[in-house]
N, C-alpha and C positions, 0 to 999 in steps of 0.2 A: 289620834294625832292628825289625821286628814281633816277632820272637822275644824280643828284649830286654825289650820292654814287657810281653809275656805272662809272661815269667819274673818280672819285678818284681811284677806283679799276683798271680801265684800265690804268691810268697814272702810278700807281705803277708797273703794269706789264711791261709797256713800259720802265720804268726806270731800272727794273731788266734785261730786254732784252738788253738794251743799255750797261749796265755794263758787261753782259756776252759776248756780241759781242766785246767789247773793250778788255776784258781779252784775248779772243781768238786771236784778231788781233795783240796784242802786244807780244804774246808768242814767235813767231819766232825772233823778234827783241831782246827781253830780253835774249833768248837762245844764239843768236849770240854774244851779249855783254858779257855774262858770260862765253862763251866758251874760252875766252882769258885766264881765270884762271883755269877753270875746264873742264873736259872732258864730253862727252855726257852722259856716264853712271852715273857720279856724279851728273850732272844736273837733270837727271830723278829720281835718288834716292832721292834727296832733294825735288823735286816736290811731289813725292809720300809720303815721310815722313811727309811733312807739311800737305798735304791733309788728310792723315790718322789721324794725330793729331787733326786737325780741325773737321773732321767728327766724330771722336770718342768722342770729348767733346760735340759736338752738339747732338749726340745720347744719351749720358748720361743725358743731360739737358732735352731732349724731350721724354725720355722713360716713358711709362706708363705701369702699370702691365698688363700682358697678362693672359687671361683666356683660358686654354686649356680644352676642353671637355674630360670627362673620356671615353666616348664611341667612338670607332673608332680611337683610338690613333695610331694603326698600319698604317692606311691609311694616317693620318696626318703626321706621321714620314716619310713615303715613299715620300710624296709630299715635305716635308722639305728637304730631301736628294736630291731629283731631283732639287729643286730650288737652293740649295747650289752648286751643281755640275754645273748647268748652270751659276751661278754667278761667280764661279771660272774660268770656261772656258772663259767667257767674260772678266774677269779681266786680265787673261794671254794674251789674244789676244790684249787687249787695251795696256797693258804694252809693248808688242813686237812692236806694231805700234808706240807708242810714242818714244821708244828707237831708232827705225830705222829712225823715223822722225828727232830726234835730231842729229843722225849721219849724215843724209843728209844735215842738215843745217850747221853743223860744217865743 
């Protein structure tokens, strides 16, 4: 019985992996097709806008109340600031990479 549940879990992972690989593989083709009507900056803007909308809705659905301990809030706040700055830096680098990638395809 345990093997059946493991197989089902693995097959779900494989299906998700194939969907992700397909989305990445078709991205340059779809960018090339859409570049006939839009520029690279507009294409990337719309991709980020749709992703922000989808992830924002997903975050609201999946949100659970957070419990913050009262002791050591300064350490927690400094860690949160550090994490946000790292996240912001990674987001800016990713956006620059995707825009330059769309320019090169166009």
